[in-house]
C-alpha positions in Angstrom: -16.3 20.1 7.9 -16.2 18.5 11.6 -14.2 19.1 14.3 -12.1 16.6 16.9 -9.8 16.3 18.4 -6.1 14.3 17.6 -7.5 11.6 15.1 -5.7 8.9 12.8 -8.0 8.1 9.5 -9.9 5.7 10.6 -11.6 7.7 13.2 -11.7 10.3 10.7 -13.7 8.1 8.5 -15.9 6.6 11.6 -16.4 10.7 12.0 -17.6 11.7 9.0 -19.6 7.8 8.1 -21.5 8.6 11.1 -22.5 11.8 10.6 -23.8 11.4 7.6 -27.2 11.0 6.4 -27.4 8.9 3.8 -27.5 5.1 3.8 -24.2 5.0 0.8 -20.7 6.9 1.6 -18.2 7.1 -1.1 -14.9 7.4 0.3 -11.4 9.5 -1.2 -8.4 10.6 0.8 -6.0 13.5 0.8 -3.4 13.1 -2.0 -5.9 12.1 -4.7 -7.1 13.6 -7.6 -10.6 12.4 -8.8 -11.8 11.9 -12.3 -14.9 14.3 -13.4 -17.0 11.2 -13.5 -15.7 8.8 -10.7 -19.0 9.1 -8.7 -21.3 8.7 -11.5 -18.9 5.2 -12.9 -18.6 3.9 -9.0 -22.3 3.7 -8.7 -22.7 2.4 -12.0 -22.5 -1.3 -10.7 -25.3 -0.9 -8.4 -27.1 0.1 -11.2 -26.4 -3.5 -12.9 -26.5 -5.3 -9.6 -29.2 -4.4 -6.2 -27.5 -7.0 -4.7 -24.0 -5.3 -4.6 -23.2 -4.1 -0.4 -20.3 -2.2 -2.3 -17.9 -1.1 -5.2 -14.6 -0.8 -5.3 -12.8 1.6 -7.8 -9.4 1.9 -9.1 -6.9 3.7 -9.2 -3.3 4.9 -11.1 -0.3 6.3 -9.0 1.3 9.3 -10.4 4.2 8.6 -12.6 5.3 12.7 -13.6 8.9 11.5 -13.3 11.0 8.9 -13.1 11.5 8.6 -9.4 7.6 8.0 -9.5 7.6 5.6 -12.0 10.3 3.5 -10.3 8.9 4.0 -7.0 5.5 2.7 -8.5 7.7 -0.4 -9.9 8.7 -1.0 -6.4 5.1 -1.0 -3.5 2.4 -0.7 -6.4 0.4 -3.5 -7.2 0.0 -4.5 -10.5 -3.1 -4.0 -12.6 -5.3 -7.8 -12.9 -8.4 -8.5 -15.0 -11.3 -8.3 -12.9 -14.7 -9.3 -14.7 -13.1 -8.6 -18.2 -11.4 -5.2 -17.0 -7.5 -4.2 -16.7 -7.5 -2.3 -13.0 -6.2 -1.9 -9.7 -8.9 -2.4 -7.0 -9.4 -2.4 -3.3 -8.2 0.4 -2.6 -10.3 3.1 -0.1 -9.4 6.1 -1.6 -11.9 4.6 -4.3 -15.0 3.2 -2.8 -18.7 3.0 -2.1 -20.0 1.3 0.9 -23.7 0.7 2.3 -23.5 2.9 6.0 -24.4 -0.3 7.6 -22.0 -2.5 6.4 -20.0 0.1 7.7 -21.8 -0.7 11.4 -21.6 -3.9 10.6 -18.0 -4.6 11.0 -17.1 -2.0 12.9 -16.3 0.7 11.4 -12.6 1.1 10.8 -9.8 1.0 13.5 -8.1 3.8 15.0 -4.4 3.3 13.0 -2.5 5.9 11.3 -1.8 2.5 8.8 -3.5 -0.4 8.2 -6.9 0.4 9.0 -7.8 0.6 5.4 -7.1 -3.4 4.8 -8.0 -4.6 8.0 -11.9 -2.8 7.5 -11.7 -4.6 3.8 -10.3 -8.1 5.7 -13.6 -7.4 7.8 -16.1 -6.5 5.1 -15.2 -9.7 2.9 -15.1 -11.7 6.4 -18.9 -10.9 6.7 -19.7 -12.2 3.6 -20.8 -8.6 2.0 -21.0 -8.8 -1.7 -18.4 -6.2 -3.3 -18.4 -5.1 -7.4 -16.1 -3.7 -9.3 -15.9 -0.8 -11.5 -12.5 -0.6 -13.8 -13.6 3.3 -15.0 -14.2 4.9 -11.6 -10.0 5.7 -11.2 -8.7 8.0 -9.0 -4.7 9.4 -9.5 -2.9 8.5 -6.2 0.1 11.0 -5.5 3.4 8.8 -4.3 6.5 10.9 -2.8 8.3 12.4 -5.4 12.5 11.8 -3.9 14.2 9.8 -1.7 13.5 12.1 1.6 9.7 11.7 1.5 9.7 7.7 0.6 11.8 7.3 4.1 9.6 9.3 5.9 6.5 8.2 4.8 7.7 3.8 4.5 8.9 4.1 8.4 5.9 5.8 9.5 3.8 2.5 8.0 6.6 0.1 9.2 6.3 1.7 13.0 2.0 1.4 12.7 1.7 -1.5 10.9 3.2 -3.3 13.8 1.0 -1.2 16.1 -1.7 -2.3 14.1 -1.0 -6.0 14.5 0.2 -6.2 10.8 4.2 -7.6 11.7 3.8 -10.6 9.2 2.6 -8.4 7.1 5.9 -6.9 5.5 8.2 -6.9 8.5 8.6 -10.8 8.8 9.6 -11.6 5.1 12.1 -8.7 5.1 13.9 -10.1 8.0 14.0 -12.8 7.1 15.4 -12.3 3.8 18.0 -9.5 5.3 19.1 -12.6 7.7 19.7 -14.9 5.1 22.1 -11.8 3.5 24.0 -11.6 6.6 24.6 -15.6 6.3 25.9 -15.0 2.7 28.2 -12.3 3.7 29.7 -14.3 7.1 30.2 -17.0 4.3 31.5 -14.8 2.5 34.1 -13.6 4.7 34.7 -17.4 6.1 34.3 -19.5 2.1 35.2 -17.0 -0.8 34.3 -13.4 -2.0 32.4 -15.2 -4.8 29.6 -15.7 -2.4 29.2 -12.1 -2.3 28.1 -12.1 -5.9 26.0 -14.6 -5.4 24.1 -12.4 -2.8 24.7 -9.2 -5.0 22.5 -11.6 -7.6 20.0 -12.2 -5.5 19.7 -8.2 -4.5 19.3 -7.9 -8.7 17.0 -10.4 -9.5 14.8 -9.6 -6.9 14.6 -5.9 -8.4 13.9 -7.5 -11.9 11.2 -9.9 -10.8 9.8 -6.5 -9.3 10.2 -4.7 -12.7 8.9 -7.9 -14.9 5.8 -8.0 -12.4 5.5 -4.3 -13.5 5.9 -3.6 -17.0 4.1 -6.2 -18.2 5.8 -7.4 -20.4 6.8 -3.7 -22.0 10.2 -3.8 -23.6 12.3 -1.2 -22.1 15.4 -0.9 -24.3 18.8 -2.0 -22.7 20.6 1.8 -21.9 16.7 2.3 -19.9 16.6 -0.8 -18.6 20.0 -0.7 -16.4 19.2 2.2 -15.5 15.8 2.1 -14.6 17.0 -1.7 -12.2 19.7 0.6 -10.3 17.0 3.0 -9.7 14.4 0.4 -8.2 17.3 -1.1 -6.4 18.5 1.4 -4.9 14.4 2.5 -3.7 13.7 -1.3 -2.9 17.0 -1.0 -0.2 15.8 2.5 0.9 12.3 1.1 2.2 13.8 -1.9 3.1 15.9 0.5 5.9 13.0 3.0 6.6 11.5 -0.4 7.1 13.9 -1.3 10.0 14.1 2.4 11.0 9.9 2.1 11.9 10.9 -0.8 14.3 13.5 1.0 15.9 10.7 4.4 16.5 7.9 0.9 17.7 10.9 -0.3 19.7 12.0 3.1 21.6 8.1 4.6 21.8 7.3 1.3 23.4 10.9 1.5 25.9 9.9 5.1 26.4 6.3 4.2 28.0 7.6 1.4 29.9 9.9 3.5 31.8 7.1 6.0 32.2 5.4 3.6 34.1 
């Protein structure tokens, strides 16, 4: 264990990797449960392809409650086929990389959020060869209630802006709500029927998420409506958390400016 002063995940990983004497670094994270053969399965592609610079493993969200099932639908990416195997990938908490690759891209930026995305993008930009292992699976524990969800996403929202990732998430949601505001204004000005269009567009967004994530799994009508209602509620709740993160970011900037 290496003790240091205040450090976000990027700095923490950099310190750990810098002090390692190994040529290869396997990475996981807090809130992660490793499959017993995870490391062995993560290494296997290197035995088949000696030219690889790293390997991305697989991951699954822990959906131990109905709330978690619906939350996963809202924000966890759907599985895709990679090299003929269905998996989720590009997850830094299930990865293996050469130490000199980490050094070549300048390590991880010291951010609370987005540091993993930035690192992986830099690895890709530099042209390093990454393999994939569907069998190297980890379980990712996601928030279990509205309070924890709000806390996590408001924090991510604030720190995503700090990391310069406003275009990734915030822009699209802000544009969507500006459009909703226009429809609300038109509903008051022209006809209340426009409110129905607004309501339908909200549920259409939720149903599209469910269709993408459930990937053809048919649900009884009652269960579908129940799930659609909670998915919609969580989706809007995350949007509110995003806006709260923007407010916190702006408030912090104002305070720092006021002190100077």
